[in-house]
C-alpha positions as CSV (number, residue, x, y, z in Angstrom):
1,M,108.1,35.2,-40.4
2,D,109.4,38.8,-40.9
3,N,111.8,37.6,-43.5
4,K,109.0,36.1,-45.6
5,Q,106.9,37.5,-48.4
6,K,103.2,36.8,-48.5
7,I,101.5,36.0,-51.8
8,L,97.7,35.8,-52.2
9,L,96.8,32.6,-54.2
10,S,94.3,32.6,-57.0
11,D,90.8,31.3,-56.3
12,E,91.6,28.1,-58.3
13,L,94.6,27.3,-56.1
14,T,92.8,28.1,-52.9
15,K,89.9,25.7,-53.9
16,Q,92.5,22.9,-54.4
17,L,93.7,23.4,-50.8
18,V,90.3,23.8,-49.2
19,N,89.6,20.2,-50.2
20,A,93.0,18.8,-49.0
21,P,93.7,17.8,-45.4
22,E,95.7,20.4,-43.5
23,T,99.3,19.7,-42.5
24,G,98.7,21.4,-39.2
25,M,96.2,23.8,-37.7
26,G,95.5,26.5,-40.3
27,Y,98.3,25.6,-42.8
28,H,99.4,23.3,-45.6
29,K,103.0,22.3,-46.4
30,V,103.2,22.2,-50.2
31,D,105.5,21.7,-53.2
32,I,104.9,24.5,-55.8
33,Y,105.0,23.4,-59.4
34,L,105.6,26.3,-61.8
35,K,104.6,26.4,-65.5
36,N,108.3,26.5,-66.5
37,G,108.9,23.1,-64.9
38,E,110.6,24.4,-61.8
39,I,109.5,23.0,-58.4
40,I,109.8,24.9,-55.1
41,K,109.7,22.4,-52.3
42,N,108.4,22.5,-48.7
43,Q,106.6,25.8,-48.6
44,I,103.8,26.9,-46.3
45,V,100.4,28.1,-47.3
46,L,98.3,29.8,-44.5
47,N,94.5,29.5,-44.4
48,C,94.4,27.9,-47.9
49,S,95.2,31.3,-49.5
50,I,98.5,32.9,-48.4
51,L,101.7,31.5,-49.7
52,T,104.7,32.4,-47.6
53,L,108.1,32.4,-49.4
54,E,111.6,33.6,-48.7
55,K,112.0,37.1,-50.0
56,S,114.8,35.9,-52.3
57,I,112.3,33.6,-54.2
58,K,110.7,35.7,-57.0
59,I,107.5,34.2,-58.5
60,N,104.2,35.5,-59.8
61,V,101.1,33.6,-58.8
62,V,100.0,33.3,-62.5
63,N,103.1,31.2,-63.0
64,I,102.0,28.5,-60.5
65,E,100.7,25.4,-62.3
66,K,99.7,23.5,-59.2
67,L,100.3,22.9,-55.5
68,V,100.9,19.4,-54.1
69,V,100.2,19.0,-50.4
70,L,102.9,17.0,-48.6
């Protein structure tokens, strides 16, 4: 995971994931829906709070509208 950036999710987004079943032990696989309509598919969130993204993907947590668990 060295080539990944780690982004701390907001409390609101974390609460959404706490109530969702995990994809695997300690992580969720999600699609990220941004406020501008863009969707970033098949990303990993660790421990309901740490979004891991390729370093080439530049987003700010305030621009995330919702996460959908796959």
